[in-house]
N, C-alpha and C positions, 0 to 999 in steps of 0.2 A: 504494500500500500504506500503510495507516494503523496507527498504534500507539495505545495507550490514551489518550495525550494529544492525539490528532488530528494529530500530525506525520507527515510523509512520511519515508521512509527517508533521503532525501538530507539532511534537516535534523536527524536524530536525534542524531548525534554532537555537533553544535554545541549542542543544547538540553539535553544531560544535566547539565552542571554549572551549573544555574540559580541555586542559592543561593550565598551567599558562603562557606559552610562549606568549609573545605579538606579535610574528612574524606571527603566523598562523591565517589567516583570511578566513572566507567564502567569497563568492562573494556578493558584495553589491547589485547586480541586484536581488538577491534572499533574501535579508534581510527582515525579518518580521517587521522591524522598522517603515517603512512608514505606515503600517496598524495599528501598535500599537499607533502611534501618532494620526492617523486619528480617532481612537476609542474615543479620547477625545472630539470629536465634533459630535454632533447629527444633521447632515445636509443633510442626504441622500435624504429625501423627497423633500426638496427644490431644490437640485441639479438635480433631475430628472424632473424638471419642466422647460420648455423652457423659460417661462416668467422670471424665476430667472436669467438666463443667458442673456436674452435680455436687462435687466436693467443694464448690465455691458458692458463696452467697447463701442466704437463708432459704429454708424449705418454703415452697409456695403456701400461701394461706388457703384456707378452706373456701370453697364456693359458697356464697351466701344466697339463699332464696329469700329475697326481701321485698318489702313494699315501702318505698320512701314517700312520705307525705309532708305537707307543710313546706313545700319547696316551690321555687319558680323554675320550671323546667322548659328549656328551649329544645324542642324535639329536633329541629333542623330538617324536618321532613318537607315534602313538596309544598304543603300548605303552610309551613312554618308555624305549626301549632305551638302555643304556650299553655302548659297544663300545670297541675300542682301535685301530681302523684305519678310514680314510676314503679312498676312491678317487674321483677326479674326472677327467672327460675332456670336452673341447670345451665347457668352461664349466658343465657340469652334474654332479650327483652320479651316479657310476656304481654305487657300492656302499658299504655300511657293514657292518662285521662284525669277525671275528677276523683279526688280522694274518697268521697263518699261512695262512689260507684265501685272503685277498686277494693275498698275495704269490704264492701258487701260481697263482692265476687271472690276475693282471694284472702281476706283477712284471717281466715281460720287456718290457712295452709302456708302463709308467708310470715316472716318476721317483720313486724311493723316498726319502721324507723323514722323518728322525727327529725327532719332536716333543718328545723329551727329557722325557717325562712331563707335558707341559703339558695344559691343558684346552681342548677345542674345543667350541664351541657354534654353532648357527645364528647368522648375523648378527643383531644386535639390530635391532628395528623400533621406531621412534619414531612412535606413531600420531597424535600431535597436536602440531604446531609450526607456525610461520609463516615460510616460507622467505624470500621476498623482503623482508618487513618486517625480519627479522633482518639481512639484508644491508644494508638501507637505514640502520638506526640503529646498527649494530654498530661502525662506524668511529669513533664518538665516544668521548671519554674516559670510562671507567667510574669513577663516583664513588659507587657504590652500596654496600650493606651487605656484599657479599662482600669488598670491598677495605678498606672503612672503616666500622668500627662506630660511630665518632663523626663527626658532621658537621664538627666543628672540624678533624679530621685530613684530611677530604676537601677542605675549603677551603684548608688549608695546602698540600696537593698541587697544587691548581689555581693557587695563587699562585706556586709554584715553576715551574710550566709557563708561566705568563704572563710570567715574567721572561725566558724564552728567545725570546719572540716579538717581531717587529717591531711598532712602534706601529701600531694600526689592524687588525692581524691578529686574526681571531676565535678565541676559545677556546670549544669546544663540549663539553658533558658530558652524561651520561645516567645514569639509574637512581637518582637521589636518592629515597630512600624514608624519610620521617619515621616511618613505623610500625615500622621496623626499625633506625633509626639514632638515637643519642642526640644531642639538640640541638633546634634550633627546628623548629616545624611547617612552616615555609616559609622560602625564601631570598629576602630582600628586598634593596633597594639597600644597606642597612647591611652585609650580609654580602658581597655580590658586588662592591661598589665597593672593598672592602678587598682583593679579589683583584687588581683592576687598575683604574686610572683612565684608561688610554690604550688598552686593548684591549677590544672588545666581548666580554662573557662571557655565555654562554647555556647553561642547564642544564635538561634534561628531567626532570620527575618520572617515577618508575617507571611510573605509570599512563598516561603520554603524554597525559593530559588537562589537565595543568598544566605550565608551564615558568616559568623564572625568569631574569631578565637584569639587567645592571648599567646604570648611567646612560649609559655609552658606547654600549651597544647600543640603548637607547631613543633616543638622539640620532641615530644613523645611520638609524633607522627613522622619525624625525620624530614620535615619540609624546610628547605634552606634556599638561599639565593640560587644555588645550582640546580634546584629541582625544576625540571622542564614543565612548561604549561601545556595542558591540553587546550588547543585553540578554541574548542567548544565550551570549555569549563575551566577558565584560567584562575590563577591566584592573583589577588590584588597585590600591587607592589608599590614601594615608595620610589622616590626620585632616583635612588641608587640601584633599583632593581631587586631589593630585598623584599620578601613577603611582608605585607603590612597587616595581616590577620583577616583580610576580607576574602571570603571564599565564594566564587561565582559559579553557580551551577552544581549539578548533582555529583559529578565526579570529584571536583575539588572538595565539596562538603564531605563526601564519603571518605575521602582519603584521610581526613582528620577524625571524623565522628566514629569510624569503625574501631579506633584504638581505645575507646571507652569501654572497660570491661563490664560496666553496669548494663550495657546493651544486651549482653548475653544472659543476664539474670532477670530479664523483664518478663512479667506474667501477663500476657495479652488477655487471657481469659478473665482474670480479675478486673482488668481495666475495661474490657468490653461490657461486663456486667455493671460496672459503675456508670458507663454511658447510659445503659437502660435505666438505672436508678435515677440518674440526673434528669433524664427525659421525663420520667414519672413525676418528679418534683415540679416540673413545668406543666403538668397536666397532659402530657403526651402519652398516647396509648399505641400509636403506630408511627413508625418513621420509615422513610424510603432511602436506601443507600443508592446514590447516583454515581455509579462507576465501580461496580463490584469486580474485584480482581486486582485492585491497586496495591494491596498489601501482601496477600498470600496467593495470588494468581487464581487459577480455577478451583483450587482447593477451598476457596472461601465459601462456596456453596455448601460443601461438606461441613465446614465449620459452623455455618448458620444452622444447618439441620441438626447437628450434634447439640448445639446450644438449645434449640427448640425441644429436642427429645429429653433433655436433662430436667426439664420442669423449672429451671431457674430463670428463664427469660421472662421479663416483666413488661415487654412491649412486643407488638407485632412488627415484623420486618417485611417490607417490600423492597425489591431491588431491581436495578437496571444493569445489564452487563456492560463492561467497558469494551468499546470497539477495538481497543489496542490489542486485545487477546482473541481476535475474531477466529483465527484458525484453531486455536485451542478450544474455544467454546464450541465451534462447529464439530470438533472431534468428541465432545462430551455429549451427554444425553439431555442437556439443559435446553428446553424450549419454552416459548411463552406459556405462562400458566403453571410451570413446574413448581410443585410444592403444595402447600395447604393454607388454611386460614391463618396459621402462625407465621409462616415464611413462604414467600412466593415470588417468582420471577415475573416482572410486569413491564419490562422495557429494555430497549437497546440504546445505550448512551453514546453519542458522538460529540466530540468537542471540536468546534469549528474555528474558534478564535480565542484570544486571551482575555485580559481584563481592561476595562476602560481607565480606572484609576492607576493602573500599571502601564498605560499607554500601549497596550498590546491588543486591545479589542479592535476589530477590523472596521474602519470607518470609510464613509464615502469621500470625506475630505480630511485634510491634515488636522492633527490636534492643535490646540491653541499654543502658539509660540513654537511650534515644531513644523517640520517638513514631512514627516512620515505619517502613514495612515494605519499603523498597527500591523498585526500578523494574521495571516490566514494559515491555519494549521492543516487545512484540507483543501485541495484544489477543487474548483466547482464541479468539474466532470466526475471526479472521484466521489465527491459528496453525493451527487445525484445517483451514481451507481450504488453507493452504500445504502441510500434510502430505498432504491429499487430492490436490491437483493434481500434486504431485511424485511421489506414489506411482503415480498413473495414468500418468505418463511413465516409470516404471520406475526412479526414483532411490531409492537408500537414503538415509534421512534421518539427519542428524547434528545434534542439537539441543543447544545450549549451555543448561544449566540449573543454576545454583548453589544458589539458595534452595529451601526445601522447597515453597513455593507454586508456584514456577516448574516444579519437577519434577511437582507435581500437574497443572499445566496441560499439560505435555508429554504426560504419560500420558493425560490426558483426550482430547487430540487424536489420539493413536495409537488409543485405544480406539474413538473415534467413527468413525475411518476403517475399522478392522477390522470393527466392527459393521455398517458399511454394505455389507460384502461384499468389500472390496478386500483383497488379500494384500500385506503389506509385502515389499519387496525386502530380505530379511534377510541379514546382521544390520543393523538400524538401531540407532543409538547415542544415548545421552544423555551429553553431554560434561561433565566435572567431577562432575556428579551428587553434589554435595558434602554436603548435609544430607539424610539418607535415613532415613525411618521404616520400621518393620517392614512395614506394610501396603503401602508403596510397593515394597518389595523383592518382595513377592508379586505385585504388578501387573506389575512388570518381567518376572518369570519367566513369568507367564501370557501376556504379549505377545511373548515371545521376544526382548526387547530386550537390549542389552549396554551397561553403563556403562563409561566410561573415566575414571579418577580422576587428578586432578592431585595426586599424593601429596605434593608439596612443600608443599601447604597444611598438612599435619600438621607436617612438620619445621620449616618456616620461620615459619609463622604460628599454629601450634597454641596457643601461650601467649596470643596476642592474641585468638584465637577464643574461648578459655575466659574470659579476664579482661575483655576490652573489647568483644567483638562479640556473643556469645551468652549467656555464662554456662556453667557446667560441664555442666548437665543437657542442654543442646542441643549443646554442642561435642563431646560424645562420639559424636554422630551423624555426625561428619565422616569422609568417605572410608571407608565400611564394606566394606572388601575381604573380610574373613573372613565377614561375614554373607552376602555375595553368594556367596562360595565354598561355604559350607554349604548355600545354597539351590540349588546347581547352576547358577548363572548364570555365564556366561563374562564376564570383565572384563579390562581392561588398565590399565596405568599410563602416564602421559605427563608431559612437561615443560611443554608449552605455551610453549616458548621463543618470545619473550623473557620470559615470566613467570618460569620458572626455567630453569636451564641444561639442555640436553640432557645426559643422563647415565644410561643404563639401569642401571648398577650402583648408582648413588646412589638411583635410584627403587626398586630392589629392596630395598636396605638400609632405606630409609624405610618401606616396607610391612612389612618383617619385624620392625623394631624399634619403630616408632611413636615414636621419640625426638624430643625437642624441641631445636632449635638453641640457643635462648636459655636453656634450663634443662637442662644436661648431667645425665644420669642419670635424668631424668624422662620419662614417656611420656604420650601422650594415648590413652585408650581402648585399653590394651594387649591387651584381649581381641579386638580387631580385627586383631591381627598375624597374618600369614599365613606359610606355610612358604616356604623358599627356592625350592623347586621350583615352587610356585604363582607366585612372583615371576618366575622364569625363563620360565614359560609366558606370563605377561602381557606380556613384552617380546620374545617370539619367535612361537610358533605361534598364540597367541590374538590377538596384534596383527596377524599376517598375516590371520587370519580376519576380524577387524573391518575390515580394509582390503580385503576381498574379493580376497585374493591367496594364500590358504593352499593353493591348488592348485599354486603354483609356488615359494613361499618359506616360511620360518618353521620348517622342520624339515629335517633332513638325510636325505633319502630319494631313492632312485633316480629320476631324471627331473627332479627339482627343480634349480633354479639352485644352483650351488656358491657360495653366499654364506655365509661363516662367519667366526668370530673365534677367535683363539688367545689365551688368558689365561694369565698367569703362575701363578695359583693357582685352585683349585677353589672356586667360591662355595658349594658344598654342604658343604665341610669346613672352611672358614676361619671364624674368629669372626664372628658376624653383624654386629657393629658395625665390621667391617673390610672388608665387601664392597665398599664404594665405593672402597677404596684398592687394589683388585686392578688390576694393570697390564694394559692391553691391549697385547699384543706385536705382533700382526698382524691386519689386516682384509682379507678377500678378497671380491671381487664378481665373480660369473660366472667364477671361476677365475683372476682377475687380482688381484695384490697391490696394494691401494690404500692401505694404511698399514703401515709397518714401523717399529716403535719405535726400532730400532737406527739407522735412517737419518733419523729425524725430528729436526728442530730443536726448540728449546724453545717450543712453542706458537705459535699463529697470531695474527693481528691481532684476531680476534674472541673469543679466549679470555677467560674471566672475565665474559661477559655475565651480568648479575645479575638480580635479581628485579624483576618489575613486577606490578601487581595484575591478577588475572583471576578 
């Protein structure tokens, strides 16, 4: 498979950061780094055994046959009924309606539970995240903008941690984002040698396509002035040609990171279960991994299924296969719909360009203050053939397209396939779909496609999109939820974690307010703000539909799984700028309690995973 520059897929990640500019990043979703790190651990055999997972995490709670009354229940069904009672039995919804009616019909056989006026919704669905990559990098120390707005504060924190370590012990960090943190554009020996002279210090850039280390780490890795550069993945160097601690691309990063012995002691199973737990804390009962195969290759499906069989999995998993492993997936028995209600294959993921804030999203015209228009990861003819071949095999397509030219090319590919007489396995998706013009919206509608918006682009990077990336005229085309809503197009919101944190209520607030993190009180394209109900649909029933699962989850209707969340406040009636602050009290999966705020300790090991570029 060849891209516009003639490279094969296997080489593309290493070839992206070709120039010395620190500004241009590939998309973190597509970084080969998680796989490179995972290669340091030979644990695939045990990860595909359900017994391995069963030994971790608490035993599942009992299924409750219950009747919740005195609640405000948004069923999210087609009529958007709001009721005050919910009955469940054997892990599925039995009935929704008026409390008096359900007590009369089922009160003798169900446990009656007073919801005390709280709000109940279907369990939230995260339609785009990266399951095992999150688990792989999440254990590292977060030094990103969520925790530290100033790089100096992050460095001071690292220095305090280094003081607690034995000499020679590695200090690993993640999420450094110079686009959102005040300070230098990169971390060199000057900054990191001041953290420690006796401990190797290693920090990942939020994009995962850059990293930074101190002299102690370079020494352990044997990297010197005489070490040759890989042209596709060079070492940063000072004026005299000596390594300056900046590592550009996967090979340079791996040449240092692999010398950390802690990599080989990492327990992926424990970290993956913590991802599920953290999702439950946010009210999430289903998430969709977009690019399965990034960490452990095709064995990831076996890992998923072992996890499901163990009984320790507290969220449903839907997944889209990464196109980079096409030949290996074709040699397997994985087809669309493979799996069951717990774990199922629902899409084929293609990445067509990079990230807008990383100046690698493919644009119709050059970026602000620049001459280039970004990167095409797939040539147009190849993209069309990929869509055609996967459509013939019955796969729903999930195409990552950030820039407006990338969206043009994705639409061209879909149109060519439809015009040839093939029917798409709807819904097919355009992921991020960030810069969207009016005529593209009409093409999306005509094709029956569905966009999923990384709404954190507006909140976290909106000011940068306006002032540094596009200019105001184009920045207002970012994440056009209301325009799609008005056109009758179904759409969803997602976090793309580790790009932004999973947080459905935060996503809803971002879509409803269009506010800017760096400029309190300001909005980006406020006319694109949607209603709270539209936001709720985007994180429940419409997300279920996008994930080809609305027949079983996404709304509270008889026969569907009893996946629901209990909130302390009603998102429909609280101030819109406080939606993200609503407490998740309980999360239920198949009639089992998987999160109880009253019994939960203060956050897990992966809490606070911050922004990276996508």
